[in-house]
A tleap script that builds the chain and sets N, CA, C and O, in Angstrom:
source leaprc.protein.ff14SB
mol = sequence {
  NMET GLU ILE ARG GLU LEU GLN GLY TYR ALA
  SER PHE PHE MET THR ILE PHE LEU VAL VAL
  MET LEU TYR TRP TYR ILE VAL TYR LEU TYR
  ARG SER GLU LYS LYS GLY GLU LYS ASP TYR
  GLU LYS LEU GLY ASN ILE ALA LEU ASP ASP
  GLU ILE ASP SER PRO PRO ILE ASN THR SER
  ASP PRO LEU PRO SER GLU ASN LYS GLU GLN
  ASN CLYS
}
set mol.1.N position { -17.605 -21.943 -15.715 }
set mol.1.CA position { -16.202 -21.820 -16.484 }
set mol.1.C position { -15.341 -21.903 -15.163 }
set mol.1.O position { -15.636 -21.292 -14.136 }
set mol.2.N position { -14.348 -22.648 -15.290 }
set mol.2.CA position { -13.234 -22.614 -14.244 }
set mol.2.C position { -11.822 -21.501 -14.484 }
set mol.2.O position { -11.603 -21.113 -15.631 }
set mol.3.N position { -11.186 -21.176 -13.680 }
set mol.3.CA position { -10.219 -20.186 -13.747 }
set mol.3.C position { -9.210 -20.714 -14.711 }
set mol.3.O position { -8.592 -19.883 -15.377 }
set mol.4.N position { -8.957 -21.996 -14.877 }
set mol.4.CA position { -7.999 -22.636 -15.884 }
set mol.4.C position { -8.682 -22.456 -17.290 }
set mol.4.O position { -7.979 -22.028 -18.206 }
set mol.5.N position { -9.814 -22.711 -17.489 }
set mol.5.CA position { -10.270 -22.681 -18.848 }
set mol.5.C position { -9.995 -21.030 -19.314 }
set mol.5.O position { -9.446 -20.661 -20.352 }
set mol.6.N position { -10.524 -20.207 -18.265 }
set mol.6.CA position { -10.563 -18.534 -18.610 }
set mol.6.C position { -8.970 -18.433 -19.016 }
set mol.6.O position { -8.648 -17.877 -20.066 }
set mol.7.N position { -8.155 -18.904 -18.275 }
set mol.7.CA position { -6.655 -18.366 -18.405 }
set mol.7.C position { -6.407 -18.940 -19.715 }
set mol.7.O position { -5.799 -18.266 -20.547 }
set mol.8.N position { -6.749 -19.937 -19.948 }
set mol.8.CA position { -6.765 -20.722 -21.433 }
set mol.8.C position { -6.959 -19.481 -22.494 }
set mol.8.O position { -6.033 -18.896 -23.056 }
set mol.9.N position { -8.275 -19.222 -22.638 }
set mol.9.CA position { -8.865 -18.425 -23.575 }
set mol.9.C position { -7.909 -17.076 -23.576 }
set mol.9.O position { -7.352 -16.778 -24.633 }
set mol.10.N position { -7.708 -16.228 -22.359 }
set mol.10.CA position { -7.295 -15.340 -22.438 }
set mol.10.C position { -5.826 -15.475 -22.714 }
set mol.10.O position { -5.342 -14.392 -23.042 }
set mol.11.N position { -4.998 -16.425 -22.686 }
set mol.11.CA position { -3.811 -16.317 -23.271 }
set mol.11.C position { -3.679 -16.653 -24.850 }
set mol.11.O position { -2.718 -16.317 -25.542 }
set mol.12.N position { -4.864 -17.409 -25.323 }
set mol.12.CA position { -5.130 -17.617 -26.652 }
set mol.12.C position { -5.418 -16.280 -27.436 }
set mol.12.O position { -4.702 -15.978 -28.391 }
set mol.13.N position { -6.255 -15.637 -27.117 }
set mol.13.CA position { -6.349 -14.438 -27.529 }
set mol.13.C position { -5.578 -13.131 -27.392 }
set mol.13.O position { -5.688 -12.142 -28.118 }
set mol.14.N position { -4.804 -13.288 -26.372 }
set mol.14.CA position { -3.222 -12.383 -26.232 }
set mol.14.C position { -2.197 -12.656 -27.244 }
set mol.14.O position { -1.526 -11.820 -27.848 }
set mol.15.N position { -2.154 -14.135 -27.371 }
set mol.15.CA position { -1.335 -14.196 -28.359 }
set mol.15.C position { -1.588 -14.040 -29.901 }
set mol.15.O position { -0.695 -13.839 -30.723 }
set mol.16.N position { -3.012 -14.167 -30.199 }
set mol.16.CA position { -3.297 -13.657 -31.271 }
set mol.16.C position { -3.454 -12.188 -31.586 }
set mol.16.O position { -3.596 -11.813 -32.750 }
set mol.17.N position { -3.428 -11.259 -30.454 }
set mol.17.CA position { -3.704 -9.898 -30.669 }
set mol.17.C position { -2.178 -9.758 -30.728 }
set mol.17.O position { -1.954 -9.116 -31.755 }
set mol.18.N position { -0.987 -10.061 -30.099 }
set mol.18.CA position { 0.258 -9.629 -30.073 }
set mol.18.C position { 0.626 -10.050 -31.494 }
set mol.18.O position { 1.384 -9.310 -32.120 }
set mol.19.N position { 0.170 -11.155 -32.059 }
set mol.19.CA position { 0.943 -11.304 -33.252 }
set mol.19.C position { 0.267 -10.363 -34.478 }
set mol.19.O position { 0.934 -10.118 -35.483 }
set mol.20.N position { -0.765 -9.981 -34.359 }
set mol.20.CA position { -1.575 -8.931 -35.085 }
set mol.20.C position { -0.901 -7.736 -35.143 }
set mol.20.O position { -0.601 -7.203 -36.212 }
set mol.21.N position { -0.584 -7.178 -33.814 }
set mol.21.CA position { 0.279 -6.169 -33.529 }
set mol.21.C position { 1.833 -5.998 -34.408 }
set mol.21.O position { 2.309 -5.090 -35.090 }
set mol.22.N position { 2.317 -7.366 -33.996 }
set mol.22.CA position { 3.698 -7.545 -34.770 }
set mol.22.C position { 3.633 -7.343 -36.211 }
set mol.22.O position { 4.373 -6.498 -36.714 }
set mol.23.N position { 2.956 -7.916 -36.821 }
set mol.23.CA position { 2.673 -7.672 -38.090 }
set mol.23.C position { 2.133 -6.599 -38.657 }
set mol.23.O position { 2.507 -6.348 -39.803 }
set mol.24.N position { 1.179 -5.746 -38.045 }
set mol.24.CA position { 0.923 -4.118 -38.188 }
set mol.24.C position { 2.361 -3.501 -38.266 }
set mol.24.O position { 2.721 -2.945 -39.304 }
set mol.25.N position { 3.083 -3.582 -37.316 }
set mol.25.CA position { 4.348 -2.918 -37.180 }
set mol.25.C position { 5.233 -3.321 -37.891 }
set mol.25.O position { 6.215 -2.578 -37.889 }
set mol.26.N position { 5.328 -4.386 -38.647 }
set mol.26.CA position { 6.476 -4.663 -39.651 }
set mol.26.C position { 5.801 -3.975 -40.897 }
set mol.26.O position { 6.542 -3.310 -41.620 }
set mol.27.N position { 4.579 -4.063 -41.188 }
set mol.27.CA position { 3.914 -3.455 -42.381 }
set mol.27.C position { 4.149 -1.914 -42.433 }
set mol.27.O position { 4.461 -1.336 -43.474 }
set mol.28.N position { 3.962 -1.239 -41.131 }
set mol.28.CA position { 4.228 0.100 -40.879 }
set mol.28.C position { 5.590 0.364 -41.273 }
set mol.28.O position { 5.770 1.322 -42.024 }
set mol.29.N position { 6.467 -0.244 -40.940 }
set mol.29.CA position { 8.118 -0.050 -40.998 }
set mol.29.C position { 8.322 -0.053 -42.570 }
set mol.29.O position { 8.895 0.791 -43.258 }
set mol.30.N position { 7.753 -1.130 -42.920 }
set mol.30.CA position { 8.247 -1.213 -44.687 }
set mol.30.C position { 7.604 0.010 -45.036 }
set mol.30.O position { 8.376 0.918 -45.346 }
set mol.31.N position { 6.424 0.253 -45.063 }
set mol.31.CA position { 5.650 1.269 -45.975 }
set mol.31.C position { 6.232 2.670 -45.705 }
set mol.31.O position { 6.047 3.622 -46.463 }
set mol.32.N position { 7.079 2.731 -44.360 }
set mol.32.CA position { 7.345 4.280 -43.861 }
set mol.32.C position { 8.951 4.320 -44.841 }
set mol.32.O position { 9.349 5.365 -45.356 }
set mol.33.N position { 9.584 3.206 -44.932 }
set mol.33.CA position { 10.756 3.190 -45.499 }
set mol.33.C position { 10.664 3.024 -47.026 }
set mol.33.O position { 11.644 3.235 -47.740 }
set mol.34.N position { 9.349 2.605 -47.566 }
set mol.34.CA position { 9.160 3.077 -49.128 }
set mol.34.C position { 8.971 4.387 -49.353 }
set mol.34.O position { 9.570 4.928 -50.282 }
set mol.35.N position { 8.270 4.963 -48.690 }
set mol.35.CA position { 7.920 6.060 -48.632 }
set mol.35.C position { 9.008 7.171 -48.715 }
set mol.35.O position { 8.770 8.288 -49.176 }
set mol.36.N position { 10.179 6.795 -48.251 }
set mol.36.CA position { 10.932 7.425 -47.531 }
set mol.36.C position { 11.240 8.627 -46.458 }
set mol.36.O position { 12.120 9.485 -46.378 }
set mol.37.N position { 10.070 8.271 -45.658 }
set mol.37.CA position { 10.005 8.701 -44.235 }
set mol.37.C position { 11.391 8.913 -43.596 }
set mol.37.O position { 11.947 9.964 -43.275 }
set mol.38.N position { 11.904 7.304 -43.471 }
set mol.38.CA position { 12.812 7.070 -42.720 }
set mol.38.C position { 13.657 6.154 -43.434 }
set mol.38.O position { 13.253 5.512 -44.403 }
set mol.39.N position { 14.896 6.076 -42.945 }
set mol.39.CA position { 15.893 5.211 -43.777 }
set mol.39.C position { 16.357 4.399 -42.529 }
set mol.39.O position { 17.184 4.857 -41.741 }
set mol.40.N position { 15.715 3.023 -42.369 }
set mol.40.CA position { 16.051 2.300 -41.069 }
set mol.40.C position { 17.598 1.552 -41.204 }
set mol.40.O position { 18.291 1.236 -40.237 }
set mol.41.N position { 17.822 1.427 -42.093 }
set mol.41.CA position { 19.458 1.128 -42.709 }
set mol.41.C position { 20.156 1.931 -42.306 }
set mol.41.O position { 21.299 1.555 -42.047 }
set mol.42.N position { 19.898 3.014 -42.130 }
set mol.42.CA position { 21.178 4.249 -41.922 }
set mol.42.C position { 21.122 3.910 -40.473 }
set mol.42.O position { 22.150 3.516 -39.922 }
set mol.43.N position { 19.721 4.061 -39.636 }
set mol.43.CA position { 19.654 4.157 -38.318 }
set mol.43.C position { 20.378 2.791 -37.774 }
set mol.43.O position { 20.964 2.766 -36.691 }
set mol.44.N position { 20.290 1.854 -38.495 }
set mol.44.CA position { 20.764 0.875 -38.033 }
set mol.44.C position { 22.436 0.634 -37.693 }
set mol.44.O position { 22.960 -0.054 -36.817 }
set mol.45.N position { 23.005 1.437 -38.689 }
set mol.45.CA position { 24.322 1.610 -38.751 }
set mol.45.C position { 24.971 2.494 -37.525 }
set mol.45.O position { 26.161 2.782 -37.399 }
set mol.46.N position { 24.083 2.784 -36.814 }
set mol.46.CA position { 24.641 3.777 -35.689 }
set mol.46.C position { 25.606 3.148 -34.834 }
set mol.46.O position { 26.727 3.647 -34.737 }
set mol.47.N position { 25.269 2.011 -34.143 }
set mol.47.CA position { 25.999 1.362 -33.420 }
set mol.47.C position { 27.486 1.123 -33.996 }
set mol.47.O position { 28.544 1.387 -33.425 }
set mol.48.N position { 27.289 0.537 -35.318 }
set mol.48.CA position { 28.902 0.307 -35.768 }
set mol.48.C position { 29.589 1.487 -36.306 }
set mol.48.O position { 30.819 1.521 -36.290 }
set mol.49.N position { 28.875 2.489 -36.797 }
set mol.49.CA position { 29.714 3.792 -37.143 }
set mol.49.C position { 29.638 4.789 -36.001 }
set mol.49.O position { 28.832 5.716 -36.084 }
set mol.50.N position { 30.489 4.649 -34.853 }
set mol.50.CA position { 30.466 5.483 -33.872 }
set mol.50.C position { 31.410 6.238 -33.676 }
set mol.50.O position { 31.815 6.257 -32.514 }
set mol.51.N position { 32.031 7.022 -34.558 }
set mol.51.CA position { 33.258 7.635 -34.187 }
set mol.51.C position { 32.854 9.068 -33.941 }
set mol.51.O position { 31.645 9.273 -34.053 }
set mol.52.N position { 33.617 10.112 -33.626 }
set mol.52.CA position { 33.418 11.625 -33.133 }
set mol.52.C position { 33.387 12.346 -34.460 }
set mol.52.O position { 32.909 13.473 -34.583 }
set mol.53.N position { 33.872 11.707 -35.363 }
set mol.53.CA position { 34.123 12.680 -36.899 }
set mol.53.C position { 32.973 12.140 -38.022 }
set mol.53.O position { 32.936 12.688 -39.124 }
set mol.54.N position { 32.012 11.010 -37.686 }
set mol.54.CA position { 31.342 10.497 -38.428 }
set mol.54.C position { 30.202 11.685 -38.937 }
set mol.54.O position { 30.083 12.723 -38.286 }
set mol.55.N position { 29.564 11.482 -39.891 }
set mol.55.CA position { 28.524 12.697 -40.325 }
set mol.55.C position { 27.491 12.157 -39.791 }
set mol.55.O position { 27.273 10.957 -39.631 }
set mol.56.N position { 26.653 13.315 -39.427 }
set mol.56.CA position { 25.336 12.728 -38.446 }
set mol.56.C position { 24.184 12.077 -39.811 }
set mol.56.O position { 24.254 12.197 -41.034 }
set mol.57.N position { 23.212 11.405 -38.950 }
set mol.57.CA position { 22.446 10.647 -39.584 }
set mol.57.C position { 21.200 11.333 -40.282 }
set mol.57.O position { 20.521 11.001 -41.253 }
set mol.58.N position { 21.151 12.607 -39.269 }
set mol.58.CA position { 19.598 13.050 -39.688 }
set mol.58.C position { 20.671 14.459 -39.852 }
set mol.58.O position { 21.450 14.952 -39.036 }
set mol.59.N position { 20.247 14.953 -41.644 }
set mol.59.CA position { 21.052 16.333 -41.704 }
set mol.59.C position { 19.962 17.367 -41.905 }
set mol.59.O position { 20.091 18.339 -42.650 }
set mol.60.N position { 18.793 17.074 -41.135 }
set mol.60.CA position { 17.624 18.402 -41.251 }
set mol.60.C position { 18.075 19.378 -40.558 }
set mol.60.O position { 19.216 19.416 -40.097 }
set mol.61.N position { 17.191 20.279 -40.421 }
set mol.61.CA position { 17.640 21.770 -39.632 }
set mol.61.C position { 17.443 21.556 -38.144 }
set mol.61.O position { 16.628 20.717 -37.759 }
set mol.62.N position { 18.164 22.288 -37.278 }
set mol.62.CA position { 18.163 22.136 -35.853 }
set mol.62.C position { 16.743 22.407 -35.471 }
set mol.62.O position { 15.936 22.978 -36.205 }
set mol.63.N position { 16.508 21.982 -34.334 }
set mol.63.CA position { 15.052 22.401 -33.766 }
set mol.63.C position { 14.772 23.816 -33.682 }
set mol.63.O position { 15.790 24.503 -33.768 }
set mol.64.N position { 13.486 24.572 -33.512 }
set mol.64.CA position { 13.220 25.644 -33.416 }
set mol.64.C position { 13.784 26.259 -31.760 }
set mol.64.O position { 14.077 27.449 -31.637 }
set mol.65.N position { 13.870 25.362 -30.663 }
set mol.65.CA position { 14.481 25.793 -29.511 }
set mol.65.C position { 15.942 26.327 -29.627 }
set mol.65.O position { 16.420 27.320 -29.078 }
set mol.66.N position { 16.646 25.279 -30.620 }
set mol.66.CA position { 18.077 25.245 -30.788 }
set mol.66.C position { 18.409 26.662 -31.807 }
set mol.66.O position { 19.435 27.341 -31.778 }
set mol.67.N position { 17.152 26.863 -32.731 }
set mol.67.CA position { 17.700 28.293 -33.363 }
set mol.67.C position { 17.428 29.436 -32.551 }
set mol.67.O position { 17.908 30.527 -32.856 }
set mol.68.N position { 16.599 29.268 -31.402 }
set mol.68.CA position { 16.466 30.645 -30.496 }
set mol.68.C position { 17.952 30.622 -29.629 }
set mol.68.O position { 18.269 31.770 -29.319 }
set mol.69.N position { 18.656 29.880 -29.298 }
set mol.69.CA position { 19.774 29.775 -28.634 }
set mol.69.C position { 20.562 30.355 -29.609 }
set mol.69.O position { 21.023 31.461 -29.328 }
set mol.70.N position { 20.844 29.853 -30.748 }
set mol.70.CA position { 21.850 30.275 -31.526 }
set mol.70.C position { 21.747 31.685 -32.062 }
set mol.70.O position { 22.801 32.225 -32.398 }
set mol.71.N position { 20.757 32.265 -32.170 }
set mol.71.CA position { 20.426 33.628 -32.571 }
set mol.71.C position { 20.740 34.546 -31.593 }
set mol.71.O position { 20.771 35.761 -31.787 }
set mol.72.N position { 21.011 33.906 -30.374 }
set mol.72.CA position { 21.245 35.132 -29.144 }
set mol.72.C position { 22.595 35.532 -29.073 }
set mol.72.O position { 22.943 36.390 -28.261 }
savepdb mol mol.pdb
quit
C-alpha cells in the first residue's frame, strides 16, 4: 500500500466523519431549541441589537460568585 492510497483512504474517512459530526451537531441544536433549553434565534440577534439600553438576552439570576460580591 503506497502513501497516496493511504492518503486517499484517510481523506475519505475523515470526510465521512466530519459530515456525521456536522449532522449530529445540527440535530443537537434543533433538539435543544425544541426543548426550550436555548433560543438560538434570540442569541443570533445579539449582533443586530447592540445598544447600551437593550434588554439582556439571558434574564437568569447572576452567578453565585456575583451574589457574594453583591452581598458584601
